C-alpha positions in Angstrom: 0.1 -0.1 0.1 1.6 3.1 -1.2 0.6 5.9 1.5 0.8 3.4 4.1 4.5 3.3 3.2 4.9 6.7 2.9 3.2 7.4 6.6 5.6 5.0 7.7 9.0 6.8 5.8 7.3 10.3 7.9 6.7 8.0 11.0 10.2 6.9 10.9 11.5 9.9 10.2 9.7 11.9 12.5 10.7 9.5 15.1 14.5 10.0 14.5 13.7 13.7 14.3 12.3 13.2 18.2 15.8 11.5 19.3 16.4 8.5 21.0 14.4 7.1 23.7 15.5 5.5 27.0 13.9 1.9 27.6 11.7 2.8 30.6 10.8 5.2 27.9 10.1 3.2 25.2 6.1 2.8 24.2 6.1 0.6 21.2 4.7 -3.3 21.4 4.8 -6.3 19.2 2.2 -5.4 16.3 -0.4 -7.9 15.6 -1.0 -9.0 11.6 -4.6 -7.1 10.8 -6.3 -6.5 8.0 -5.3 -3.7 5.8 -7.9 -1.3 6.9 -6.8 -2.0 10.9 -2.9 -1.7 9.7 -3.4 1.7 8.2 -5.8 3.0 11.8 -3.1 1.6 13.7 -0.6 3.5 11.7 -2.5 6.8 11.5 -2.9 6.9 15.2 0.5 6.5 16.1 1.6 8.7 13.8 -1.2 10.8 15.1 0.6 10.5 18.9 3.9 11.3 17.6 3.0 14.1 15.5 1.1 15.4 19.2 4.4 14.5 21.1 6.8 16.5 18.8 5.0 19.6 18.4 4.9 19.8 22.3 8.7 18.8 22.6 8.9 21.7 19.5 11.3 17.9 18.8 11.0 19.1 14.9 10.1 21.1 11.9 6.7 22.7 12.3 6.6 23.1 8.7 7.0 19.4 8.7 5.0 18.9 11.0 2.0 20.4 9.4 2.8 18.9 6.6 2.6 15.0 8.5 -0.7 16.5 9.8 -2.6 17.7 6.5 -1.8 14.3 5.1 -3.0 12.1 8.2 -6.3 14.5 8.3 -6.8 14.0 4.5 -6.2 10.5 4.4 -8.8 9.7 7.1 -11.6 11.6 5.7 -11.6 9.4 2.6 -14.1 11.7 1.1 -12.9 14.8 -0.4 -15.1 14.7 -3.7 -18.7 15.5 -4.7 -20.3 13.2 -6.4 -23.7 14.7 -5.9 -25.7 17.1 -4.8 -29.0 18.8 -5.6 -31.5 21.3 -3.3 -34.5 20.9 -6.4 -33.8 25.0 -6.3 -34.2 24.7 -10.5 -37.3 23.0 -10.1 -36.6 20.5 -12.3 -34.9 16.9 -11.3 -34.5 15.6 -14.7 -31.2 17.5 -15.5 -28.4 19.1 -13.1 -28.1 15.8 -12.0 -30.9 14.2 -14.1 -33.3 11.8 -12.0 -35.5 9.4 -13.5 -38.5 7.8 -11.6 -39.3 4.3 -12.2 -42.7 4.0 -10.4 -45.5 6.6 -9.2 -44.8 10.3 -8.8 -42.3 12.6 -8.2 -42.7 16.5 -7.5 -40.6 19.6 -7.0 -42.3 22.1 -4.3 -41.5 25.2 -3.8 -43.5 26.4 -1.3 -44.4 25.9 1.8 -43.3 23.8 4.5 -42.4 20.3 2.8 -40.2 21.5 0.6 -37.8 20.1 -2.1 -38.6 16.5 -4.0 -42.1 15.9 -2.8 -43.4 12.1 -3.1 -47.0 10.7 -1.7 -48.1 7.5 -1.1 -50.6 6.2 1.2 -49.5 4.6 4.2 -50.7 1.6 6.0 -50.5 1.9 9.5 -47.7 -0.3 10.7 -45.4 -1.1 8.3 -43.4 -4.4 8.4 -39.4 -4.1 9.3 -37.1 -5.5 6.9 -37.9 -9.6 5.8 -41.7 -9.5 6.5 -43.8 -10.6 4.3 -44.9 -6.6 3.4 -40.9 -5.3 2.8 -42.1 -4.5 -0.4 -39.2 -1.4 -0.5 -36.7 -4.6 0.7 -37.8 -6.8 -1.7 -37.9 -4.4 -4.6 -35.1 -6.1 -6.3 -34.5 -4.6 -9.9 -36.8 -1.7 -9.0 -34.7 0.3 -12.1 -36.3 -1.9 -14.6 -39.7 -1.7 -12.8 -42.7 0.0 -15.5 -43.5 3.3 -14.8 -47.0 3.0 -12.7 -48.2 3.1 -9.1 -49.8 -0.3 -9.2 -47.5 -3.3 -8.0 -47.8 -6.9 -7.5 -50.8 -7.5 -4.4 -52.4 -4.0 -4.3 -49.1 -2.1 -2.8 -47.9 1.4 -3.9 -44.9 2.8 -4.4 -43.1 5.4 -6.2 -39.5 4.9 -6.9 -36.6 7.6 -8.2 -32.7 7.5 -9.4 -30.0 9.0 -10.7 -27.2 7.5 -11.8 -24.0 8.2 -10.5 -20.7 6.7 -9.3 -20.3 6.7 -5.9 -17.1 5.4 -4.2 -16.9 2.5 -1.7 -16.3 5.0 1.1 -18.8 7.9 1.0 -20.4 10.4 3.1 -24.4 11.5 2.8 -26.1 14.1 3.6 -29.9 14.0 3.3 -32.4 17.0 4.3 -36.1 15.5 4.3 -39.7 16.8 5.9 -41.9 13.6 7.0 -45.8 14.5 7.2 -47.5 11.2 7.8 -46.9 8.9 11.0 -47.4 6.1 9.3 -45.1 4.2 6.0 -41.6 4.0 5.0 -38.6 5.8 2.7 -36.0 3.9 1.6 -32.8 5.2 0.2 -29.4 4.9 -0.4 -26.4 4.0 -3.0 -26.7 0.9 -5.0 -25.0 -1.6 -8.0 -25.7 -2.6 -11.2 -28.4 -1.5 -13.8 -30.9 -2.9 -12.0 -30.1 -1.7 -8.7 -30.4 -5.5 -6.9 -27.1 -5.1 -5.2 -27.4 -2.0 -2.5 -27.3 -0.2 0.8 -30.4 1.0 2.1 -31.2 3.0 5.1 -35.0 2.3 6.3 -37.3 4.9 7.6 -40.4 3.8 9.4 -42.0 6.5 11.4 -43.2 5.8 14.3 -42.7 2.4 14.1 -40.5 0.2 15.9 -37.6 0.1 14.6 -37.7 3.1 13.7 -34.3 2.7 11.4 -32.4 0.0 10.1 -29.8 -0.3 7.6 -29.9 -2.6 5.1 -27.8 -5.2 2.2 -29.3 -5.7 -0.4 -28.1 -9.3 -2.2 -28.8 -11.8 -4.6 -30.8 -13.9 -1.7 -33.1 -10.4 -0.5 -32.2 -8.4 2.4 -30.2 -8.4 5.5 -30.2 -5.9 8.6 -26.9 -5.3 9.4 -28.2 -2.8 12.2 -31.2 -1.4 13.4 -31.8 2.0 15.9 -34.7 -0.1 17.7 -36.7 3.2 18.9 -39.5 5.4 17.3 -38.5 8.0 15.7 -40.5 11.1 15.6 -39.8 13.6 12.9 -42.9 14.7 11.4 -43.3 18.1 13.3 -43.3 20.3 10.2 -39.3 20.6 11.0 -36.4 19.3 7.6 -34.5 16.8 9.5 -30.7 15.8 8.6 -30.1 11.9 8.5 -25.5 12.0 7.7 -24.8 8.4 6.8 -21.2 7.6 7.1 -18.8 4.9 5.2 -14.9 4.5 5.7 -12.1 2.2 3.6 -12.8 -0.8 6.2 -16.4 -0.7 6.1 -17.1 1.2 9.4 -20.3 2.9 9.0 -21.8 5.5 11.0 -25.6 7.2 10.9 -26.6 10.1 12.8 -30.4 11.7 12.8 -30.1 16.0 13.4 -26.2 15.3 14.8 -27.6 12.4 17.3 -25.4 9.2 15.8 -28.5 6.4 15.7 -26.6 3.4 14.4 -22.9 2.3 14.2 -22.1 -1.2 12.3 -19.7 -2.4 9.6 -20.2 -5.0 6.7 -18.0 -5.8 3.6 -20.6 -7.3 2.0 -21.0 -4.7 -0.9 -17.0 -3.8 -2.2 -17.3 -2.5 -5.1 -18.0 1.1 -6.0 -21.7 2.3 -6.5 -23.5 3.3 -9.7 -26.3 5.4 -8.7 -28.6 6.5 -5.9 -32.5 6.0 -5.0 -35.3 6.8 -3.3 -38.7 4.1 -2.7 -41.5 5.6 -1.0 -43.9 2.9 0.5 -46.1 4.7 2.3 -45.6 8.3 3.6 -45.9 11.6 2.5 -41.7 13.2 2.5 -40.2 15.8 0.5 -36.0 15.7 0.7 -34.9 19.3 0.3 -31.3 18.3 -0.3 -28.8 15.3 -1.0 -24.9 15.5 -1.0 -23.0 12.8 -1.3 -19.0 13.1 -0.9 -16.5 10.2 -1.9 -13.0 9.6 -4.3 -12.7 9.4 -7.6 
């Protein structure tokens, strides 16, 4: 790993600049073999500790220390490039970026409480969590190839929209939305392949328990990676912000309005993603903005 070697050389140079240590001062022990993600994480932590110590002791050139710290910060944050952004203020979701409706109907509201990309579907009183027989959104493999209609087999209804955009496997997503009804379900997340049948999704279930689920979709169906087991009450007329990050080692964090509600790790999908999909299978929602950062 070229960058790992570069950081290691920097750490060795910094240690040399700081001067020799006595046996009593040594802080190094055996470094157990780890996977690539754990090895890099340990290397970064060690290098940050050396930088902090060298700054306190004035043991190295401040410019050199700043360059090393900037390098560590850049590598710690794998989300350096804006890959997708839309706040729908132009009133047109068919360009810049291009969103395609594959089922149901979406409109853009520019006035009132529920502004943004809007969809409404009659919601069941108690939507089933992922894995249940009524898990339409979770079982909707190949949604991008479905005909454009609100009527689906079994009398269920949903509305889906997607944009084709290359998203790196490590990403940082921020989605701002308002939710009107305390029933239903909204799924969103990045997908792989032309049919979208490989994907990570967040499933928000207004007024239900669990209130939020982190899902992985694959050929065998839907797997629940982690859940926030309490209800989420976002139906207060105010916009709410969902932050979802995934790093190079597969560690994911989900926060709602700045409060972390899910932490998990999954390496089931390792390749870059091909687009971003939203599915409303019950309820009334308006997405005010969406931003996805990652790497090229």
